[in-house]
The first five atom37 places (N, CA, C, CB, O) and aatype in JSON, in Angstrom:
{
  "aatype": [20, 20, 20, 20, 20, 20, 20, 20, 20, 20, 20, 20, 20, 20, 20, 20, 20, 20, 20, 20, 20, 20, 20, 20, 20, 20, 20, 20, 20, 20, 20, 20, 20, 20, 20, 20, 20, 20, 20, 20, 20, 20, 20, 20, 20, 20, 20, 20, 20, 20, 20, 20, 20, 20, 20, 20, 20, 20, 20, 20, 20, 20, 20, 20, 20, 20, 20, 20, 20, 20, 20, 20, 20],
  "atom_mask": [
    [1, 1, 1, 1, 1],
    [1, 1, 1, 1, 1],
    [1, 1, 1, 1, 1],
    [1, 1, 1, 1, 1],
    [1, 1, 1, 1, 1],
    [1, 1, 1, 1, 1],
    [1, 1, 1, 1, 1],
    [1, 1, 1, 1, 1],
    [1, 1, 1, 1, 1],
    [1, 1, 1, 1, 1],
    [1, 1, 1, 1, 1],
    [1, 1, 1, 1, 1],
    [1, 1, 1, 1, 1],
    [1, 1, 1, 1, 1],
    [1, 1, 1, 1, 1],
    [1, 1, 1, 1, 1],
    [1, 1, 1, 1, 1],
    [1, 1, 1, 1, 1],
    [1, 1, 1, 1, 1],
    [1, 1, 1, 1, 1],
    [1, 1, 1, 1, 1],
    [1, 1, 1, 1, 1],
    [1, 1, 1, 1, 1],
    [1, 1, 1, 1, 1],
    [1, 1, 1, 1, 1],
    [1, 1, 1, 1, 1],
    [1, 1, 1, 1, 1],
    [1, 1, 1, 1, 1],
    [1, 1, 1, 1, 1],
    [1, 1, 1, 1, 1],
    [1, 1, 1, 1, 1],
    [1, 1, 1, 1, 1],
    [1, 1, 1, 1, 1],
    [1, 1, 1, 1, 1],
    [1, 1, 1, 1, 1],
    [1, 1, 1, 1, 1],
    [1, 1, 1, 1, 1],
    [1, 1, 1, 1, 1],
    [1, 1, 1, 1, 1],
    [1, 1, 1, 1, 1],
    [1, 1, 1, 1, 1],
    [1, 1, 1, 1, 1],
    [1, 1, 1, 1, 1],
    [1, 1, 1, 1, 1],
    [1, 1, 1, 1, 1],
    [1, 1, 1, 1, 1],
    [1, 1, 1, 1, 1],
    [1, 1, 1, 1, 1],
    [1, 1, 1, 1, 1],
    [1, 1, 1, 1, 1],
    [1, 1, 1, 1, 1],
    [1, 1, 1, 1, 1],
    [1, 1, 1, 1, 1],
    [1, 1, 1, 1, 1],
    [1, 1, 1, 1, 1],
    [1, 1, 1, 1, 1],
    [1, 1, 1, 1, 1],
    [1, 1, 1, 1, 1],
    [1, 1, 1, 1, 1],
    [1, 1, 1, 1, 1],
    [1, 1, 1, 1, 1],
    [1, 1, 1, 1, 1],
    [1, 1, 1, 1, 1],
    [1, 1, 1, 1, 1],
    [1, 1, 1, 1, 1],
    [1, 1, 1, 1, 1],
    [1, 1, 1, 1, 1],
    [1, 1, 1, 1, 1],
    [1, 1, 1, 1, 1],
    [1, 1, 1, 1, 1],
    [1, 1, 1, 1, 1],
    [1, 1, 1, 1, 1],
    [1, 1, 1, 1, 1]
  ],
  "atom_positions": [
    [[5.1, -5.53, 31.81], [4.37, -6.16, 30.74], [4.42, -5.32, 29.46], [2.92, -6.4, 31.16], [4.66, -5.83, 28.37]],
    [[4.19, -4.02, 29.63], [4.19, -3.15, 28.45], [5.58, -3.06, 27.83], [3.68, -1.75, 28.83], [5.71, -3.01, 26.61]],
    [[6.62, -3.05, 28.66], [7.99, -2.97, 28.14], [8.34, -4.23, 27.35], [8.99, -2.77, 29.3], [9.04, -4.16, 26.34]],
    [[7.87, -5.37, 27.81], [8.13, -6.62, 27.1], [7.42, -6.62, 25.74], [7.66, -7.83, 27.95], [7.99, -7.05, 24.74]],
    [[6.19, -6.14, 25.72], [5.46, -6.07, 24.45], [6.09, -5.1, 23.47], [4.01, -5.68, 24.71], [6.14, -5.36, 22.27]],
    [[6.59, -3.97, 23.98], [7.25, -3.01, 23.1], [8.56, -3.59, 22.55], [7.53, -1.7, 23.86], [8.87, -3.4, 21.38]],
    [[9.31, -4.29, 23.39], [10.54, -4.93, 22.92], [10.23, -5.99, 21.87], [11.32, -5.55, 24.1], [10.94, -6.11, 20.87]],
    [[9.16, -6.76, 22.08], [8.74, -7.76, 21.1], [8.29, -7.09, 19.81], [7.61, -8.63, 21.68], [8.54, -7.6, 18.72]],
    [[7.62, -5.96, 19.93], [7.17, -5.22, 18.76], [8.36, -4.72, 17.93], [6.29, -4.05, 19.18], [8.32, -4.76, 16.7]],
    [[9.4, -4.26, 18.6], [10.6, -3.8, 17.89], [11.27, -4.96, 17.16], [11.6, -3.15, 18.88], [11.7, -4.81, 16.02]],
    [[11.36, -6.11, 17.81], [11.97, -7.27, 17.18], [11.16, -7.75, 15.98], [12.12, -8.41, 18.19], [11.72, -8.1, 14.94]],
    [[9.85, -7.75, 16.12], [8.99, -8.16, 14.99], [9.11, -7.16, 13.85], [7.52, -8.28, 15.44], [9.14, -7.56, 12.68]],
    [[9.19, -5.87, 14.16], [9.3, -4.88, 13.09], [10.63, -5.02, 12.35], [9.17, -3.45, 13.66], [10.67, -4.87, 11.13]],
    [[11.71, -5.31, 13.07], [13.0, -5.53, 12.41], [12.96, -6.78, 11.53], [14.12, -5.66, 13.46], [13.5, -6.77, 10.42]],
    [[12.32, -7.83, 12.01], [12.16, -9.03, 11.2], [11.31, -8.79, 9.97], [11.56, -10.14, 12.02], [11.59, -9.32, 8.9]],
    [[10.27, -7.98, 10.13], [9.41, -7.65, 8.99], [10.16, -6.84, 7.94], [8.18, -6.86, 9.47], [10.02, -7.1, 6.74]],
    [[10.94, -5.89, 8.39], [11.75, -5.09, 7.46], [12.74, -5.99, 6.72], [12.51, -3.97, 8.21], [12.92, -5.86, 5.51]],
    [[13.39, -6.9, 7.45], [14.38, -7.78, 6.83], [13.74, -8.7, 5.79], [15.09, -8.61, 7.9], [14.29, -8.89, 4.71]],
    [[12.58, -9.28, 6.12], [11.97, -10.2, 5.16], [11.45, -9.48, 3.92], [10.82, -10.96, 5.83], [11.48, -10.03, 2.82]],
    [[10.98, -8.27, 4.09], [10.52, -7.51, 2.92], [11.7, -7.13, 2.03], [9.76, -6.24, 3.36], [11.6, -7.2, 0.8]],
    [[12.8, -6.73, 2.63], [13.96, -6.35, 1.83], [14.63, -7.54, 1.16], [14.97, -5.63, 2.7], [15.28, -7.38, 0.12]],
    [[14.49, -8.74, 1.72], [15.1, -9.92, 1.12], [14.31, -10.47, -0.06], [15.24, -11.0, 2.17], [14.84, -11.25, -0.86]],
    [[13.05, -10.07, -0.19], [12.25, -10.56, -1.31], [12.74, -9.94, -2.61], [10.76, -10.24, -1.09], [13.2, -8.8, -2.64]],
    [[12.63, -10.72, -3.68], [13.05, -10.19, -4.98], [12.0, -9.23, -5.5], [13.28, -11.34, -5.98], [10.81, -9.32, -5.16]],
    [[12.45, -8.29, -6.33], [11.55, -7.31, -6.9], [10.57, -7.94, -7.86], [12.32, -6.22, -7.59], [10.86, -8.96, -8.48]],
    [[9.42, -7.34, -8.0], [8.39, -7.88, -8.9], [8.68, -7.53, -10.35], [7.02, -7.36, -8.51], [8.28, -8.26, -11.25]],
    [[9.35, -6.43, -10.57], [9.64, -6.05, -11.96], [11.0, -5.39, -12.02], [8.56, -5.11, -12.52], [11.44, -4.73, -11.08]],
    [[11.65, -5.59, -13.13], [12.96, -4.97, -13.36], [12.96, -4.39, -14.77], [14.13, -5.99, -13.17], [13.73, -4.83, -15.63]],
    [[12.12, -3.42, -15.0], [12.04, -2.83, -16.33], [11.16, -3.63, -17.25], [13.43, -2.69, -16.92], [10.27, -4.36, -16.81]],
    [[11.41, -3.51, -18.55], [10.59, -4.18, -19.55], [10.77, -5.7, -19.49], [10.93, -3.67, -20.94], [9.79, -6.44, -19.62]],
    [[11.99, -6.17, -19.31], [12.21, -7.61, -19.25], [11.56, -8.22, -18.01], [13.71, -7.93, -19.26], [11.07, -9.35, -18.05]],
    [[11.55, -7.48, -16.92], [10.89, -7.97, -15.72], [9.39, -8.02, -15.88], [11.24, -7.1, -14.54], [8.73, -8.9, -15.32]],
    [[8.83, -7.08, -16.64], [7.39, -7.08, -16.87], [6.98, -8.29, -17.7], [6.96, -5.79, -17.57], [5.94, -8.9, -17.45]],
    [[7.8, -8.64, -18.69], [7.49, -9.8, -19.53], [7.64, -11.08, -18.72], [8.4, -9.83, -20.78], [6.78, -11.96, -18.77]],
    [[8.73, -11.2, -17.99], [8.97, -12.4, -17.19], [7.96, -12.5, -16.05], [10.4, -12.41, -16.63], [7.49, -13.59, -15.73]],
    [[7.63, -11.37, -15.44], [6.66, -11.39, -14.35], [5.29, -11.81, -14.83], [6.59, -10.03, -13.7], [4.57, -12.52, -14.12]],
    [[4.91, -11.36, -16.03], [3.63, -11.78, -16.6], [3.62, -13.26, -16.9], [3.33, -10.99, -17.86], [2.6, -13.93, -16.69]],
    [[4.73, -13.78, -17.38], [4.81, -15.21, -17.67], [4.75, -16.03, -16.38], [6.1, -15.54, -18.45], [4.12, -17.08, -16.33]],
    [[5.4, -15.53, -15.33], [5.36, -16.26, -14.06], [3.96, -16.25, -13.48], [6.35, -15.64, -13.06], [3.51, -17.25, -12.92]],
    [[3.27, -15.14, -13.6], [1.9, -15.07, -13.08], [0.97, -15.97, -13.89], [1.39, -13.62, -13.09], [0.06, -16.58, -13.34]],
    [[1.21, -16.04, -15.2], [0.36, -16.84, -16.07], [0.6, -18.33, -15.85], [0.59, -16.48, -17.53], [-0.34, -19.12, -15.78]],
    [[1.87, -18.72, -15.75], [2.21, -20.13, -15.62], [2.23, -20.61, -14.18], [3.54, -20.38, -16.25], [2.29, -21.82, -13.94]],
    [[2.17, -19.7, -13.22], [2.13, -20.09, -11.82], [3.46, -20.48, -11.24], [1.19, -21.21, -11.66], [3.5, -21.12, -10.19]],
    [[4.56, -20.14, -11.88], [5.88, -20.48, -11.36], [6.31, -19.41, -10.36], [6.92, -20.61, -12.51], [6.21, -18.21, -10.63]],
    [[6.78, -19.86, -9.19], [7.23, -18.93, -8.17], [8.4, -19.56, -7.45], [6.08, -18.58, -7.18], [8.39, -20.76, -7.16]],
    [[9.39, -18.79, -7.16], [10.56, -19.31, -6.48], [10.21, -19.74, -5.08], [11.69, -18.27, -6.46], [9.34, -19.14, -4.44]],
    [[10.86, -20.77, -4.59], [10.57, -21.3, -3.27], [10.89, -20.34, -2.15], [11.32, -22.56, -3.06], [10.12, -20.2, -1.21]],
    [[12.05, -19.66, -2.25], [12.44, -18.75, -1.19], [11.53, -17.52, -1.16], [13.89, -18.32, -1.36], [11.26, -16.98, -0.09]],
    [[11.07, -17.08, -2.32], [10.15, -15.94, -2.35], [8.82, -16.3, -1.7], [9.93, -15.48, -3.79], [8.22, -15.48, -1.0]],
    [[8.37, -17.51, -1.94], [7.12, -17.96, -1.33], [7.27, -18.03, 0.19], [6.7, -19.33, -1.89], [6.37, -17.62, 0.92]],
    [[8.39, -18.56, 0.65], [8.64, -18.64, 2.09], [8.74, -17.26, 2.72], [9.93, -19.43, 2.35], [8.16, -17.02, 3.78]],
    [[9.47, -16.35, 2.08], [9.58, -15.0, 2.62], [8.25, -14.27, 2.61], [10.61, -14.2, 1.82], [7.97, -13.47, 3.5]],
    [[7.42, -14.56, 1.62], [6.1, -13.96, 1.57], [5.25, -14.42, 2.75], [5.4, -14.3, 0.24], [4.56, -13.61, 3.37]],
    [[5.3, -15.71, 3.05], [4.53, -16.24, 4.18], [5.05, -15.69, 5.51], [4.59, -17.78, 4.19], [4.27, -15.33, 6.38]],
    [[6.37, -15.62, 5.65], [6.95, -15.11, 6.89], [6.58, -13.64, 7.08], [8.48, -15.27, 6.88], [6.23, -13.23, 8.19]],
    [[6.64, -12.86, 6.01], [6.3, -11.44, 6.14], [4.81, -11.26, 6.46], [6.65, -10.69, 4.86], [4.45, -10.32, 7.17]],
    [[3.95, -12.13, 5.95], [2.53, -12.05, 6.28], [2.29, -12.34, 7.75], [1.73, -13.03, 5.42], [1.52, -11.64, 8.41]],
    [[2.95, -13.38, 8.27], [2.79, -13.73, 9.68], [3.34, -12.61, 10.57], [3.51, -15.06, 10.0], [2.72, -12.26, 11.57]],
    [[4.49, -12.07, 10.21], [5.07, -10.99, 11.0], [4.22, -9.73, 10.95], [6.48, -10.68, 10.52], [4.12, -9.01, 11.95]],
    [[3.6, -9.46, 9.82], [2.73, -8.28, 9.71], [1.5, -8.42, 10.6], [2.31, -8.05, 8.26], [1.08, -7.47, 11.25]],
    [[0.92, -9.61, 10.62], [-0.25, -9.84, 11.47], [0.15, -9.76, 12.94], [-0.88, -11.22, 11.17], [-0.57, -9.17, 13.75]],
    [[1.29, -10.34, 13.3], [1.77, -10.28, 14.68], [2.05, -8.83, 15.09], [3.04, -11.13, 14.85], [1.74, -8.44, 16.21]],
    [[2.64, -8.05, 14.19], [2.91, -6.65, 14.47], [1.61, -5.89, 14.71], [3.7, -6.02, 13.31], [1.53, -5.06, 15.62]],
    [[0.61, -6.15, 13.9], [-0.68, -5.49, 14.05], [-1.33, -5.82, 15.39], [-1.62, -5.88, 12.9], [-1.82, -4.94, 16.08]],
    [[-1.32, -7.09, 15.74], [-1.95, -7.53, 16.99], [-1.22, -6.93, 18.19], [-1.95, -9.07, 17.09], [-1.86, -6.43, 19.12]],
    [[0.11, -6.98, 18.18], [0.88, -6.45, 19.31], [0.71, -4.94, 19.42], [2.37, -6.81, 19.16], [0.65, -4.4, 20.52]],
    [[0.63, -4.26, 18.28], [0.42, -2.82, 18.29], [-0.94, -2.48, 18.91], [0.51, -2.25, 16.87], [-1.04, -1.53, 19.7]],
    [[-1.96, -3.23, 18.57], [-3.28, -3.0, 19.17], [-3.28, -3.27, 20.66], [-4.32, -3.87, 18.49], [-3.91, -2.54, 21.42]],
    [[-2.59, -4.33, 21.09], [-2.53, -4.65, 22.52], [-1.78, -3.56, 23.28], [-1.85, -6.02, 22.74], [-2.21, -3.17, 24.37]],
    [[-0.68, -3.07, 22.73], [0.08, -2.01, 23.39], [-0.75, -0.73, 23.46], [1.41, -1.75, 22.64], [-0.69, -0.01, 24.45]],
    [[-1.52, -0.45, 22.41], [-2.36, 0.75, 22.42], [-3.47, 0.67, 23.46], [-2.97, 0.97, 21.03], [-3.87, 1.68, 24.03]],
    [[-3.96, -0.53, 23.73], [-5.01, -0.7, 24.73], [-4.48, -0.6, 26.15], [-5.68, -2.03, 24.54], [-5.23, -0.25, 27.05]],
    [[-3.22, -0.9, 26.36], [-2.65, -0.85, 27.71], [-2.42, 0.55, 28.2], [-1.37, -1.6, 27.77], [-1.95, 0.74, 29.32]]
  ]
}
């Protein structure tokens, strides 16, 4: 049981790393700061970034839960 949870934890951590690295950066210098401020003000967000954000949130919560379960075993 513990080996299965650890293997699942490794897979979730790899998925979490991949989704975080695939997200676009929030700023790219001065032009990124201006564009980022406009996006935050106008509420425009790319579809893939929103999807990757949700996936990374779910994977982070799953990683936390599995880590706690493995620590209790």
